[in-house]
ROSEPA-816434 format. One record per atom (N, C-alpha, C): atom name; residue in one letter; x, y, z; residue number from 1. Coordinates in nm, 3 decimals, m for minus. Layout:
# ROSEPA-816434
+----+----+---------+---------+---------+-----+
| at | aa |    east |   north |      up |   i |
+----+----+---------+---------+---------+-----+
| CA |  a |       X |       Y |       Z | NUM |
...
+----+----+---------+---------+---------+-----+
//
This chain:
# ROSEPA-816434
+----+----+---------+---------+---------+-----+
| at | aa |    east |   north |      up |   i |
+----+----+---------+---------+---------+-----+
|  N |  m |   5.669 | m15.216 |   1.008 |   1 |
| CA |  m |   5.821 | m15.319 |   1.099 |   1 |
|  C |  m |   5.840 | m15.396 |   1.052 |   1 |
|  N |  a |   5.790 | m15.490 |   0.968 |   2 |
| CA |  a |   5.854 | m15.655 |   0.863 |   2 |
|  C |  a |   5.953 | m15.581 |   0.790 |   2 |
|  N |  a |   5.945 | m15.481 |   0.758 |   3 |
| CA |  a |   6.036 | m15.402 |   0.655 |   3 |
|  C |  a |   6.163 | m15.367 |   0.717 |   3 |
|  N |  e |   6.154 | m15.315 |   0.810 |   4 |
| CA |  e |   6.242 | m15.287 |   0.884 |   4 |
|  C |  e |   6.328 | m15.452 |   0.978 |   4 |
|  N |  s |   6.258 | m15.548 |   0.960 |   5 |
| CA |  s |   6.298 | m15.594 |   1.062 |   5 |
|  C |  s |   6.373 | m15.706 |   0.947 |   5 |
|  N |  a |   6.339 | m15.704 |   0.813 |   6 |
| CA |  a |   6.374 | m15.835 |   0.758 |   6 |
|  C |  a |   6.514 | m15.850 |   0.738 |   6 |
|  N |  p |   6.534 | m15.978 |   0.709 |   7 |
| CA |  p |   6.486 | m16.063 |   0.677 |   7 |
|  C |  p |   6.434 | m16.147 |   0.796 |   7 |
|  N |  q |   6.449 | m16.082 |   0.909 |   8 |
| CA |  q |   6.344 | m16.177 |   1.040 |   8 |
|  C |  q |   6.195 | m16.139 |   1.027 |   8 |
|  N |  s |   6.140 | m16.219 |   1.059 |   9 |
| CA |  s |   6.008 | m16.198 |   1.089 |   9 |
|  C |  s |   5.996 | m16.143 |   1.235 |   9 |
|  N |  v |   5.825 | m16.062 |   1.253 |  10 |
| CA |  v |   5.755 | m15.948 |   1.311 |  10 |
|  C |  v |   5.642 | m16.020 |   1.384 |  10 |
|  N |  s |   5.617 | m16.031 |   1.523 |  11 |
| CA |  s |   5.465 | m16.077 |   1.593 |  11 |
|  C |  s |   5.470 | m15.939 |   1.593 |  11 |
|  N |  t |   5.283 | m15.996 |   1.526 |  12 |
| CA |  t |   5.267 | m15.869 |   1.563 |  12 |
|  C |  t |   5.094 | m15.920 |   1.598 |  12 |
|  N |  t |   5.017 | m15.749 |   1.536 |  13 |
| CA |  t |   4.839 | m15.801 |   1.537 |  13 |
|  C |  t |   4.833 | m15.663 |   1.429 |  13 |
|  N |  v |   4.739 | m15.696 |   1.390 |  14 |
| CA |  v |   4.681 | m15.587 |   1.262 |  14 |
|  C |  v |   4.569 | m15.593 |   1.258 |  14 |
|  N |  e |   4.528 | m15.463 |   1.236 |  15 |
| CA |  e |   4.399 | m15.443 |   1.213 |  15 |
|  C |  e |   4.407 | m15.370 |   1.073 |  15 |
|  N |  l |   4.290 | m15.434 |   0.985 |  16 |
| CA |  l |   4.292 | m15.378 |   0.839 |  16 |
|  C |  l |   4.103 | m15.410 |   0.795 |  16 |
|  N |  q |   4.125 | m15.377 |   0.685 |  17 |
| CA |  q |   4.000 | m15.364 |   0.623 |  17 |
|  C |  q |   4.045 | m15.451 |   0.473 |  17 |
|  N |  v |   3.957 | m15.551 |   0.452 |  18 |
| CA |  v |   3.952 | m15.683 |   0.302 |  18 |
|  C |  v |   3.888 | m15.566 |   0.194 |  18 |
|  N |  l |   4.022 | m15.527 |   0.172 |  19 |
| CA |  l |   4.021 | m15.452 |   0.046 |  19 |
|  C |  l |   4.007 | m15.549 |  m0.091 |  19 |
|  N |  a |   4.050 | m15.630 |  m0.135 |  20 |
| CA |  a |   4.100 | m15.750 |  m0.212 |  20 |
|  C |  a |   4.128 | m15.912 |  m0.191 |  20 |
|  N |  v |   4.101 | m16.029 |  m0.255 |  21 |
| CA |  v |   4.125 | m16.120 |  m0.230 |  21 |
|  C |  v |   4.149 | m16.212 |  m0.340 |  21 |
|  N |  g |   4.319 | m16.283 |  m0.288 |  22 |
| CA |  g |   4.322 | m16.348 |  m0.472 |  22 |
|  C |  g |   4.357 | m16.459 |  m0.397 |  22 |
|  N |  n |   4.419 | m16.559 |  m0.477 |  23 |
| CA |  n |   4.429 | m16.758 |  m0.486 |  23 |
|  C |  n |   4.596 | m16.741 |  m0.538 |  23 |
|  N |  q |   4.662 | m16.846 |  m0.553 |  24 |
| CA |  q |   4.790 | m16.851 |  m0.640 |  24 |
|  C |  q |   4.803 | m16.996 |  m0.500 |  24 |
|  N |  r |   4.849 | m17.091 |  m0.588 |  25 |
| CA |  r |   4.900 | m17.200 |  m0.572 |  25 |
|  C |  r |   4.841 | m17.231 |  m0.413 |  25 |
|  N |  g |   4.698 | m17.226 |  m0.392 |  26 |
| CA |  g |   4.615 | m17.316 |  m0.308 |  26 |
|  C |  g |   4.608 | m17.182 |  m0.188 |  26 |
|  N |  i |   4.678 | m17.117 |  m0.181 |  27 |
| CA |  i |   4.690 | m16.995 |  m0.113 |  27 |
|  C |  i |   4.572 | m16.865 |  m0.131 |  27 |
|  N |  t |   4.490 | m16.872 |  m0.056 |  28 |
| CA |  t |   4.419 | m16.742 |   0.022 |  28 |
|  C |  t |   4.456 | m16.621 |   0.037 |  28 |
|  N |  y |   4.454 | m16.508 |   0.000 |  29 |
| CA |  y |   4.561 | m16.396 |  m0.003 |  29 |
|  C |  y |   4.401 | m16.274 |   0.073 |  29 |
|  N |  l |   4.381 | m16.218 |   0.151 |  30 |
| CA |  l |   4.315 | m16.130 |   0.196 |  30 |
|  C |  l |   4.411 | m16.007 |   0.190 |  30 |
|  N |  n |   4.382 | m15.903 |   0.099 |  31 |
| CA |  n |   4.453 | m15.804 |   0.112 |  31 |
|  C |  n |   4.399 | m15.648 |   0.173 |  31 |
|  N |  s |   4.466 | m15.565 |   0.208 |  32 |
| CA |  s |   4.471 | m15.456 |   0.262 |  32 |
|  C |  s |   4.425 | m15.336 |   0.154 |  32 |
|  N |  e |   4.460 | m15.329 |   0.083 |  33 |
| CA |  e |   4.494 | m15.264 |  m0.046 |  33 |
|  C |  e |   4.441 | m15.313 |  m0.189 |  33 |
|  N |  s |   4.346 | m15.242 |  m0.282 |  34 |
| CA |  s |   4.300 | m15.283 |  m0.389 |  34 |
|  C |  s |   4.423 | m15.359 |  m0.500 |  34 |
|  N |  d |   4.541 | m15.334 |  m0.462 |  35 |
| CA |  d |   4.610 | m15.366 |  m0.544 |  35 |
|  C |  d |   4.735 | m15.424 |  m0.490 |  35 |
|  N |  y |   4.766 | m15.588 |  m0.466 |  36 |
| CA |  y |   4.875 | m15.625 |  m0.371 |  36 |
|  C |  y |   4.964 | m15.605 |  m0.370 |  36 |
|  N |  r |   5.009 | m15.532 |  m0.528 |  37 |
| CA |  r |   5.130 | m15.457 |  m0.534 |  37 |
|  C |  r |   5.198 | m15.363 |  m0.424 |  37 |
|  N |  d |   5.071 | m15.293 |  m0.421 |  38 |
| CA |  d |   5.138 | m15.151 |  m0.331 |  38 |
|  C |  d |   5.207 | m15.188 |  m0.203 |  38 |
|  N |  q |   5.284 | m15.132 |  m0.205 |  39 |
| CA |  q |   5.402 | m15.123 |  m0.108 |  39 |
|  C |  q |   5.375 | m15.088 |   0.043 |  39 |
|  N |  r |   5.241 | m15.033 |   0.068 |  40 |
| CA |  r |   5.166 | m15.020 |   0.154 |  40 |
|  C |  r |   5.048 | m15.147 |   0.227 |  40 |
|  N |  n |   5.035 | m15.226 |   0.076 |  41 |
| CA |  n |   4.994 | m15.375 |   0.086 |  41 |
|  C |  n |   5.036 | m15.453 |   0.225 |  41 |
|  N |  v |   4.942 | m15.528 |   0.303 |  42 |
| CA |  v |   4.936 | m15.635 |   0.391 |  42 |
|  C |  v |   4.833 | m15.762 |   0.372 |  42 |
|  N |  s |   4.940 | m15.854 |   0.333 |  43 |
| CA |  s |   4.793 | m15.972 |   0.223 |  43 |
|  C |  s |   4.868 | m16.065 |   0.393 |  43 |
|  N |  i |   4.696 | m16.137 |   0.421 |  44 |
| CA |  i |   4.719 | m16.211 |   0.539 |  44 |
|  C |  i |   4.721 | m16.335 |   0.430 |  44 |
|  N |  a |   4.820 | m16.462 |   0.423 |  45 |
| CA |  a |   4.791 | m16.582 |   0.388 |  45 |
|  C |  a |   4.719 | m16.694 |   0.429 |  45 |
|  N |  i |   4.650 | m16.735 |   0.350 |  46 |
| CA |  i |   4.544 | m16.862 |   0.478 |  46 |
|  C |  i |   4.584 | m16.947 |   0.388 |  46 |
|  N |  s |   4.655 | m17.052 |   0.498 |  47 |
| CA |  s |   4.681 | m17.170 |   0.395 |  47 |
|  C |  s |   4.580 | m17.269 |   0.360 |  47 |
|  N |  p |   4.607 | m17.372 |   0.251 |  48 |
| CA |  p |   4.484 | m17.478 |   0.165 |  48 |
|  C |  p |   4.428 | m17.548 |   0.340 |  48 |
|  N |  e |   4.470 | m17.588 |   0.410 |  49 |
| CA |  e |   4.449 | m17.605 |   0.529 |  49 |
|  C |  e |   4.347 | m17.582 |   0.646 |  49 |
|  N |  s |   4.411 | m17.421 |   0.634 |  50 |
| CA |  s |   4.280 | m17.349 |   0.713 |  50 |
|  C |  s |   4.197 | m17.301 |   0.638 |  50 |
|  N |  k |   4.138 | m17.281 |   0.559 |  51 |
| CA |  k |   4.061 | m17.199 |   0.470 |  51 |
|  C |  k |   3.937 | m17.262 |   0.511 |  51 |
|  N |  i |   3.934 | m17.360 |   0.502 |  52 |
| CA |  i |   3.762 | m17.414 |   0.524 |  52 |
|  C |  i |   3.734 | m17.327 |   0.669 |  52 |
|  N |  k |   3.786 | m17.376 |   0.802 |  53 |
| CA |  k |   3.778 | m17.306 |   0.880 |  53 |
|  C |  k |   3.768 | m17.175 |   0.933 |  53 |
|  N |  v |   3.842 | m17.054 |   0.795 |  54 |
| CA |  v |   3.834 | m16.969 |   0.815 |  54 |
|  C |  v |   3.702 | m16.900 |   0.746 |  54 |
|  N |  e |   3.704 | m16.980 |   0.636 |  55 |
| CA |  e |   3.561 | m16.933 |   0.584 |  55 |
|  C |  e |   3.444 | m16.945 |   0.653 |  55 |
|  N |  a |   3.484 | m17.059 |   0.767 |  56 |
| CA |  a |   3.363 | m17.025 |   0.875 |  56 |
|  C |  a |   3.341 | m16.899 |   0.941 |  56 |
|  N |  v |   3.451 | m16.871 |   0.960 |  57 |
| CA |  v |   3.458 | m16.714 |   0.999 |  57 |
|  C |  v |   3.375 | m16.637 |   0.971 |  57 |
|  N |  f |   3.440 | m16.649 |   0.856 |  58 |
| CA |  f |   3.340 | m16.550 |   0.763 |  58 |
|  C |  f |   3.167 | m16.551 |   0.729 |  58 |
|  N |  g |   3.175 | m16.690 |   0.714 |  59 |
| CA |  g |   3.017 | m16.667 |   0.693 |  59 |
|  C |  g |   3.004 | m16.732 |   0.538 |  59 |
|  N |  g |   3.075 | m16.772 |   0.511 |  60 |
| CA |  g |   3.111 | m16.811 |   0.341 |  60 |
|  C |  g |   3.251 | m16.788 |   0.269 |  60 |
|  N |  e |   3.243 | m16.854 |   0.094 |  61 |
| CA |  e |   3.341 | m16.839 |   0.063 |  61 |
|  C |  e |   3.407 | m16.682 |   0.042 |  61 |
|  N |  l |   3.543 | m16.710 |   0.083 |  62 |
| CA |  l |   3.612 | m16.567 |   0.099 |  62 |
|  C |  l |   3.624 | m16.489 |  m0.015 |  62 |
|  N |  s |   3.653 | m16.501 |  m0.091 |  63 |
| CA |  s |   3.615 | m16.413 |  m0.204 |  63 |
|  C |  s |   3.511 | m16.296 |  m0.250 |  63 |
|  N |  k |   3.394 | m16.374 |  m0.194 |  64 |
| CA |  k |   3.284 | m16.325 |  m0.171 |  64 |
|  C |  k |   3.238 | m16.214 |  m0.008 |  64 |
|  N |  a |   3.267 | m16.315 |   0.067 |  65 |
| CA |  a |   3.232 | m16.300 |   0.220 |  65 |
|  C |  a |   3.372 | m16.197 |   0.267 |  65 |
|  N |  a |   3.437 | m16.170 |   0.273 |  66 |
| CA |  a |   3.600 | m16.098 |   0.322 |  66 |
|  C |  a |   3.605 | m15.989 |   0.320 |  66 |
|  N |  i |   3.529 | m15.943 |   0.157 |  67 |
| CA |  i |   3.584 | m15.781 |   0.120 |  67 |
|  C |  i |   3.534 | m15.691 |   0.196 |  67 |
|  N |  g |   3.572 | m15.614 |   0.197 |  68 |
| CA |  g |   3.529 | m15.498 |   0.313 |  68 |
|  C |  g |   3.467 | m15.540 |   0.495 |  68 |
|  N |  k |   3.512 | m15.660 |   0.527 |  69 |
| CA |  k |   3.511 | m15.639 |   0.639 |  69 |
|  C |  k |   3.606 | m15.610 |   0.707 |  69 |
|  N |  h |   3.641 | m15.580 |   0.853 |  70 |
| CA |  h |   3.746 | m15.502 |   0.915 |  70 |
|  C |  h |   3.786 | m15.643 |   0.982 |  70 |
|  N |  i |   3.919 | m15.627 |   1.012 |  71 |
| CA |  i |   3.950 | m15.775 |   1.078 |  71 |
|  C |  i |   4.105 | m15.757 |   1.207 |  71 |
|  N |  l |   4.105 | m15.808 |   1.236 |  72 |
| CA |  l |   4.203 | m15.819 |   1.312 |  72 |
|  C |  l |   4.295 | m15.939 |   1.330 |  72 |
|  N |  v |   4.464 | m15.920 |   1.310 |  73 |
| CA |  v |   4.510 | m16.102 |   1.251 |  73 |
|  C |  v |   4.603 | m16.061 |   1.365 |  73 |
|  N |  k |   4.646 | m16.159 |   1.425 |  74 |
| CA |  k |   4.759 | m16.174 |   1.517 |  74 |
|  C |  k |   4.831 | m16.302 |   1.399 |  74 |
|  N |  g |   4.949 | m16.263 |   1.437 |  75 |
| CA |  g |   5.029 | m16.366 |   1.386 |  75 |
|  C |  g |   5.239 | m16.306 |   1.364 |  75 |
|  N |  t |   5.260 | m16.333 |   1.268 |  76 |
| CA |  t |   5.417 | m16.347 |   1.278 |  76 |
|  C |  t |   5.405 | m16.275 |   1.118 |  76 |
|  N |  a |   5.461 | m16.095 |   1.093 |  77 |
| CA |  a |   5.457 | m16.044 |   0.988 |  77 |
|  C |  a |   5.610 | m16.052 |   0.953 |  77 |
|  N |  k |   5.611 | m16.129 |   0.776 |  78 |
| CA |  k |   5.773 | m16.063 |   0.710 |  78 |
|  C |  k |   5.737 | m16.004 |   0.581 |  78 |
|  N |  r |   5.859 | m15.967 |   0.558 |  79 |
| CA |  r |   5.839 | m15.941 |   0.417 |  79 |
|  C |  r |   5.928 | m16.020 |   0.343 |  79 |
|  N |  v |   5.830 | m16.076 |   0.226 |  80 |
| CA |  v |   5.870 | m16.135 |   0.079 |  80 |
|  C |  v |   5.909 | m16.094 |   0.011 |  80 |
|  N |  t |   5.974 | m16.191 |  m0.114 |  81 |
| CA |  t |   5.985 | m16.104 |  m0.197 |  81 |
|  C |  t |   5.897 | m16.173 |  m0.335 |  81 |
|  N |  i |   5.896 | m16.073 |  m0.369 |  82 |
| CA |  i |   5.777 | m16.150 |  m0.501 |  82 |
|  C |  i |   5.850 | m16.108 |  m0.648 |  82 |
|  N |  w |   5.871 | m16.215 |  m0.699 |  83 |
| CA |  w |   5.942 | m16.240 |  m0.856 |  83 |
|  C |  w |   5.830 | m16.205 |  m0.967 |  83 |
|  N |  f |   5.909 | m16.174 |  m1.072 |  84 |
| CA |  f |   5.839 | m16.130 |  m1.160 |  84 |
|  C |  f |   5.830 | m16.265 |  m1.286 |  84 |
|  N |  f |   5.819 | m16.323 |  m1.336 |  85 |
| CA |  f |   5.861 | m16.465 |  m1.452 |  85 |
|  C |  f |   5.798 | m16.350 |  m1.584 |  85 |
|  N |  d |   5.890 | m16.424 |  m1.673 |  86 |
| CA |  d |   5.837 | m16.423 |  m1.864 |  86 |
|  C |  d |   5.757 | m16.507 |  m1.892 |  86 |
|  N |  n |   5.720 | m16.491 |  m1.995 |  87 |
| CA |  n |   5.664 | m16.576 |  m2.082 |  87 |
|  C |  n |   5.682 | m16.728 |  m2.013 |  87 |
|  N |  n |   5.854 | m16.762 |  m2.043 |  88 |
| CA |  n |   5.870 | m16.910 |  m2.055 |  88 |
|  C |  n |   5.919 | m16.903 |  m1.933 |  88 |
|  N |  g |   5.844 | m16.849 |  m1.828 |  89 |
| CA |  g |   5.861 | m16.900 |  m1.688 |  89 |
|  C |  g |   5.984 | m16.900 |  m1.642 |  89 |
|  N |  q |   6.097 | m16.815 |  m1.764 |  90 |
| CA |  q |   6.224 | m16.778 |  m1.626 |  90 |
|  C |  q |   6.191 | m16.670 |  m1.558 |  90 |
|  N |  r |   6.242 | m16.668 |  m1.424 |  91 |
| CA |  r |   6.232 | m16.528 |  m1.333 |  91 |
|  C |  r |   6.332 | m16.426 |  m1.411 |  91 |
|  N |  s |   6.268 | m16.310 |  m1.393 |  92 |
| CA |  s |   6.366 | m16.212 |  m1.446 |  92 |
|  C |  s |   6.430 | m16.151 |  m1.346 |  92 |
|  N |  d |   6.447 | m16.030 |  m1.369 |  93 |
| CA |  d |   6.548 | m15.964 |  m1.232 |  93 |
|  C |  d |   6.433 | m15.850 |  m1.164 |  93 |
|  N |  k |   6.324 | m15.848 |  m1.166 |  94 |
| CA |  k |   6.220 | m15.775 |  m1.146 |  94 |
|  C |  k |   6.166 | m15.831 |  m1.048 |  94 |
|  N |  y |   6.164 | m15.765 |  m0.936 |  95 |
| CA |  y |   6.075 | m15.794 |  m0.813 |  95 |
|  C |  y |   6.028 | m15.698 |  m0.733 |  95 |
|  N |  y |   5.943 | m15.741 |  m0.638 |  96 |
| CA |  y |   5.896 | m15.631 |  m0.573 |  96 |
|  C |  y |   5.862 | m15.705 |  m0.353 |  96 |
|  N |  y |   5.853 | m15.603 |  m0.349 |  97 |
| CA |  y |   5.873 | m15.666 |  m0.174 |  97 |
|  C |  y |   5.653 | m15.686 |  m0.131 |  97 |
|  N |  q |   5.635 | m15.794 |  m0.093 |  98 |
| CA |  q |   5.541 | m15.777 |   0.005 |  98 |
|  C |  q |   5.515 | m15.811 |   0.133 |  98 |
|  N |  t |   5.435 | m15.744 |   0.255 |  99 |
| CA |  t |   5.417 | m15.802 |   0.372 |  99 |
|  C |  t |   5.349 | m15.891 |   0.419 |  99 |
|  N |  q |   5.349 | m16.009 |   0.420 | 100 |
| CA |  q |   5.269 | m16.145 |   0.462 | 100 |
|  C |  q |   5.299 | m16.189 |   0.659 | 100 |
|  N |  i |   5.132 | m16.220 |   0.642 | 101 |
| CA |  i |   5.105 | m16.313 |   0.768 | 101 |
|  C |  i |   5.041 | m16.413 |   0.775 | 101 |
|  N |  l |   5.082 | m16.523 |   0.783 | 102 |
| CA |  l |   5.064 | m16.642 |   0.749 | 102 |
|  C |  l |   4.971 | m16.666 |   0.835 | 102 |
|  N |  v |   4.862 | m16.748 |   0.791 | 103 |
| CA |  v |   4.715 | m16.824 |   0.923 | 103 |
|  C |  v |   4.729 | m16.929 |   0.890 | 103 |
|  N |  s |   4.782 | m17.003 |   0.973 | 104 |
| CA |  s |   4.735 | m17.156 |   0.941 | 104 |
|  C |  s |   4.674 | m17.168 |   1.073 | 104 |
|  N |  n |   4.540 | m17.087 |   1.156 | 105 |
| CA |  n |   4.438 | m17.181 |   1.261 | 105 |
|  C |  n |   4.374 | m17.039 |   1.241 | 105 |
|  N |  p |   4.246 | m17.087 |   1.231 | 106 |
| CA |  p |   4.124 | m16.926 |   1.219 | 106 |
|  C |  p |   4.107 | m16.852 |   1.386 | 106 |
|  N |  d |   4.189 | m16.941 |   1.493 | 107 |
| CA |  d |   4.174 | m16.838 |   1.576 | 107 |
|  C |  d |   4.240 | m16.717 |   1.573 | 107 |
|  N |  q |   4.323 | m16.727 |   1.461 | 108 |
| CA |  q |   4.438 | m16.590 |   1.440 | 108 |
|  C |  q |   4.365 | m16.494 |   1.382 | 108 |
|  N |  i |   4.192 | m16.505 |   1.351 | 109 |
| CA |  i |   4.152 | m16.367 |   1.263 | 109 |
|  C |  i |   4.028 | m16.359 |   1.333 | 109 |
|  N |  q |   3.993 | m16.230 |   1.361 | 110 |
| CA |  q |   3.843 | m16.203 |   1.414 | 110 |
|  C |  q |   3.832 | m16.076 |   1.367 | 110 |
|  N |  i |   3.674 | m16.051 |   1.337 | 111 |
| CA |  i |   3.606 | m15.980 |   1.279 | 111 |
|  C |  i |   3.551 | m15.872 |   1.366 | 111 |
|  N |  i |   3.603 | m15.767 |   1.355 | 112 |
| CA |  i |   3.564 | m15.619 |   1.437 | 112 |
|  C |  i |   3.463 | m15.523 |   1.348 | 112 |
+----+----+---------+---------+---------+-----+
//
């Protein structure tokens, strides 16, 4: 739905199993696929301000506690362009799309 609506976002509820967890620039990502670049992947982007409260929902550090869990996430899905950068930090002409749902409130996530 996010890809079809791009560049607009879509309010949705998504059920997924967390197969991978990543971190970049303070944001924690719960991924529905082992490879976050997979076009089927949905990334749940957890803001730094919400991370501690979301960890309380999972009962521990997300990198360990979230793997394998089935979750229900309510939020706004958006197709985001992820650019590749060269060794000098310059943006290349290569990119891929990723569907992300931003979580700014731990009430958006439920373990099922």
